[in-house]
N, C-alpha and C positions, 0 to 999 in steps of 0.2 A: 601653775606648773610650778614642778620637779623643779628643788631647788639644784643650781650645778656645783658639786662638791668642785669640777674638776682643779679650777683653780685656787681651791685650802689645799691641795692636797701635798703632800715631800714624800718623796718615792724612796726605795734602798738605793738606788745607787746615792743620790740627795746625803741620803743619813750615813755613808758610808763615805762622802765625800769630807762631811764636815768633820767628819769625828776621824777621820784619818791626821796624821804627819801634812803641817801647815804650806801650802805649796802655795804660790803665786810671782804671777809677772806683772810688772809694773810698768808702763810708758815715762820715761823721763824727758819733760819739753825744760829745759832747764835756759832754752834763753823764750817761753810763751811761745806766740803767736807769732814774736819778730821772724819777718821772713825778707832773705831781700828781693823775692818773687811778689810778679800779686797777679795771682795766676785767679781767672773767673770764679769759678768752681770752686777755691778751698775754704774749705766748711771753718776751718780753726782761723783764720786770719782776724774776722769779728773778733776773736773771745778777747781783745783787746781793751774791749768796749768796758770786759768785768774787771781790771783795773786799771781803769782811769783812763784810757789809751794810751798809756806807758808805754815804752823799752823798755820793755820786764829781760832782766840778766839776773844766774842765781850765784849769790853771795859764793866765796870761798864754805864756811862757815856750813851754808846750808847747805852744801852739796858735800861735807862732809857726816852734817846728819844725816842726812840721804842713804848715804851710802852708807853709813855703820846698818841707822833701821833698816833695811832692804836688806841685811844679807841674815843680819842675826834673828828676823820676823819669818824666815824662810824655814822648814823643816829640813829641809829635801842639800845635797850634795852639792847639785848643781843649781845657780840661778844666773841667772843675764837677766844685765840691764841694756834695757833699750831705747835706745837718745832718739828721740825726734822730734818735732819743732809744728810750724814752722820751719829755721832753717839751724839746724842744730848746730853747722859749722862755722856760724856769725861771733860763737861766745869764743874758737881757735885754738891753736894748738896746749898752748901754758894747761887751760880749763883742765883739760882732757889729762892732761900729761898728771895732774895737779889729781885729777878724778881715779887714775890712774895709785896712785901712792898710796890714796887712803881704802881702794875696794886693797891691795897687798894686807893694808897694815889691820882690816877687818874682818879678813877672810875667813881667817881662825879655821880650813883646813880643808874650808867648801872650793871647791871648784868657781871662776868667778866667767865668763862670759859675757861677751858686749856685742851688739848690734846697733847701727847707728844708720838712720833711712836718710837723704841728702838727695837736693830737687841738683846734686853735682855740676852748679855752674862753680862750687869755690874749689873746688877740688885743684892739689897744686901737685908736682911731684913732693914738696915734704908732706902734704897731706896724702898722698895717696903712701909714702916709707910708715911714713906713722904707722896708716887700716892697719898696712901688710904685716908690719914688724912685733906690732902686737893682736896680731887677729882677732881686729874687727868686721864683724862680716856687715858687708854695706850696699844697704838699700839702696835701688839708683829708682827715682821716678822717673819716667819715661813714656810717656804715650803713645811712640809705636813711630809712622814712618814724620817723616817732616809736616808735616800739614796737618797734620793731624794734633801732633804733639805742637805744632807754636799757635793753633789754633785758640788753643786757654791758657799755654805756658807760657806769658810776656812778663817782663822784669816790669822791674817801677817807672819805669821808660814806655811801655809799652813797645820796648822792641823784642822778635824772637827767641828761643834759649836753645833751641837745636843744637845748633853747633854747639856751645857752649858746657851741656853737659854731653858731649860726643865726646869731645878735649879732655873733661876732667874721666869719662868711662877710657878711655885709652889709656889715661897715669892709671889706671888703679891698674889695668890688664898688666902695663910693661914695669909695675911695682909687685908684681906677683899679689893683690890682696884680692879676698876672694868680693866677690858680688852677688847679687840677683835681683832682679829687677821689679817694678810693679809700675803698675799702669791704670791708669782711669776706666772706664768703657764712660766716654757721654758722648752726645747726641753725633759728634764728627766723625767717634766713631762705628758707623751703624752699618753694618756690611762688606764690612774691609776687618774678620775674627780674624782669618788666617794668612792675609796681608800682613796684618800687625803682626804675631807673632811670629812670621818669618823674618819680618825684619828684626826684629830683639834677639833672634835664633842666629838667624848675623852677623849680630853686633856682642855676641859671642857668651849670652845669658841662657844659661840652663835650670835657674829656677824661677818661673814667673810664677806672678801675681797679679787676677784684673781683677779689682775693684768699678762696681758701679756707679756712679755719678744721677744718686736721684736725692736734688736736692728743691727745698722753697727757699724763696725770697720775697723779702720788700722791700718797694721801690721809694725813695725821698719823694715829699709830695712836692708840687708846682706850689706856685702862687694861688690856682685854681682851688689847691684843697686833691686833684688828679697826680698819681703814681706818673713819675719823672722817670718811663722807661732806657730814657738814653745818659741816664746818670748809673754808679755801680750802685747795684743794688747791696742790700744785709742779708746774709745769709741765715736764716728764723727755721724754728722749729714748723714741723707742718701741723702745729695745733695752734701759731699764732692766730691771733684773727684780721683777717685780710690777705694770708699769706698768698702765693702764687706758684705753684709747679718751675721751677731752676726753667731754663731753655737751652740747658745745656746739658739735661736727663736724659737717660736713652730709655728707651719706650722698654718694653717689657717684653715682646716678641724681639723687639729687636738683638734687645744681649741674650734671651734663650736662641737667637739663630748668629749671635758674634763665639759663643762657646760652640758648639754644637759643628761650625765652619771648623775652630779648632783642630776640635775635638776628631772628627774624619780625617785631617792629615797627620793628630799626632796618634792614634790609634793601630796606624798604616805604617808608620816609619819609623815613632820615636820614643815606645814607653823605654824606660829605661835607661833613656838616655833626657831627657826632657822631662824639665820634672812643673807641673801645675796645677799651683794648689787645689785650684776645684775640681781636679780630678787626682789628685792624690785624695783629697777627704772625703771620694762619693764613693773609690773602693775599701778607705777605709771603711763605713759605714756601713757600708753591702758584708764590710766581713763583721763587722760588729764590733772593731773595736773605735781607742778609740781615735778622732780623727786628727787634734790637733789642732783645728781654730775654733774657735768660739762661733762664731757665724754658723759653724752647720752644725754646732753642741746643742745637745737639748735646754743647758743651762748656760748662762753664762755669768758674770761676776768676778772672774781672776783674771783679770788684765782692765785694769787701773792704770791711771794717770795719776802722777804728781809734777803737779805747775813750778812756774821759778822761787816761787816762794812758799809752799812745803804744803798749801793746801790739795786733797786727793778728793779725785771726782771717780764713778764706779768706771767709769766709760772713757776714751777719748770723742765715742758724738751725743754722750752725754754733760760736755762740760758746761755745767749754767745755774744757774747761784744756786737753784732749788734743789738742785742734786746732790752740793759739797755735802761729802761726808765729813769733813774735819780738816783739820793743820796740825803738822808730824809738830810743833813747837807746844800742842797743847794732846793730843795724843798720840799714843806709837798705827805705829801702823799695824800691828798686827793686830791690837784692838780695833781699829776700823775696818779689815776689812776683815774681821770677824763679827763687826756689829751689823745689829737687824735688818740697818736700811739696806746693804750689800749682800747679806744674800736674801731677804725680800728683793732684788734688784737682779740678783740673778736668777733664781726661781721663777719669775714671773715671765722669763722671756720664755719657758714650756706653757707656767700653766692662767697665760691672759690668752691664747690661742685661739681662735673661732672656732666652730661645730665641722667645718666646711675641712681646719687641716686636721683636726684630730682625724677624722676618716678617711683621709687622701693617703691617696696607696704608698707615697710619695718622702713621707711623712719621718720614714727611718734617715729620711740621708740631708733633705732640706731644713726641719724644724723649723721651715718656720722661718728661716736667714735671719737676718740681723733686726732684731728688732724699732731702728729706726728708721727702718725702711716700712713700717706696720702700719698705715694710714692710712688703707682704703677700707672697704664696704661689703662685705657679702651680699651678693642676691638673695639672703632675706634679714638681707640689714646690720651687718653683727660689726664689728669695731673690729682693727686689728691684723685687716690680711692683709697681706704683702704685697708692696705696688706692684714687683715682676714676679710677684706668683707666676701668670699664664709664662710668661721664662725662664722659668726654675722646670715648672713641669713639663715645658717643651726639651730641655734638656734632659731631665733626668727620664723620661721616656724613649727619649731617643739613643740616651746610651747604655738603657740597661740591662739589651741583651750583651754587651762587651762585660760589661762590670760580673754577668751572672760565670760570664767566662772566665775572667782571670781569677773575681773568687774559685772555679773549682779548679783555675791552674794551682792556689796556695796552700786551697785543700791538701792536694796531690805535692808540695812544696818544688811545687815549678816555676820559674821567674815566673813574673805578669806578661814579661816579651814576649814569649810567646803566641798575645794577642796574634802578635800583627800578621803573620803568615793566616794566620785561620780568619783574619778582617780583611787584608786584599782581597781573600778568592772571596 
């Protein structure tokens, strides 16, 4: 058999990116996996095991080091700090006041931006004012209608959280803070795409992200050595021995239908008014421009994670001991982001695609989606097929005529919103 050299290639686009000005994003987890909620599907709660099960918090000294190094490592004029968790608000306002102080000290003429992703339950009026006054873009995690949200997003005592999230969201609105929403699409979401979209829209969200949940778990063993499915399972890599598909995972076709149902309403009513990351990325890829999200880009590796102690990992979804790139107390962020391990991680996203993907007519739009979902096999037995392949193919096939039309509008320097009367007709 002729050697498959596809997985050993580097493209001109790769070469330009690697030789150009250094630019990357880092997701900062100053409280690690520490959180006040106990969401069933959270892939990050179990990361505490890496650090001995402790409740980590970034020290002021580490915060200063991270801020200084991250700003200095980027050659571009705009640098974004993406505060994440766990639950980042747990650290309190003084931590972020200090972060802003360090940002001002080390900005060096660069423009610094801040985003923060929160479950929303800890937002107070003081928090809302702080976020508004300091131009933080706040991401609120909310899964849609009350029953969908409360199915898997409960607090440590097992109580529902929907009302607390809505209260926090209203405080942000009252303070004039910018916000968007991130919603997981899980087994409870199936068949309810349009309903979910409309409830988010009614709450004032105009920028929405829908993130499919496909996880693997291992249950603690009972005395007889069999899995205890009544206990809370640990989320693990799909390649771990005896790993099972998590019961809250969304089905592939169900996920495709979820997106299609939202798109059918959006393309007739809300283009240019509401923005869905998946739709925006699809249109960008249709037009041959950078889509702005690693999930649908050819390669990844430009969105890494710094843990509370300065450990650097290649991606939020690949925080495993064997994947650690190093620690900023021992190597600079710039060195680690330019390391052969990080470069290989990014390029492998494209180069590890199975032949089925390489021959797909929607590869330009999908790019195999996120590597964390590539654990299925093709009909020919190749590994690396995305578990959501059927759903994504359904979606891209469904939206293709509308994407073609919007691409044509943009080529004529007309707004994509003009697709709406055409779509309604």
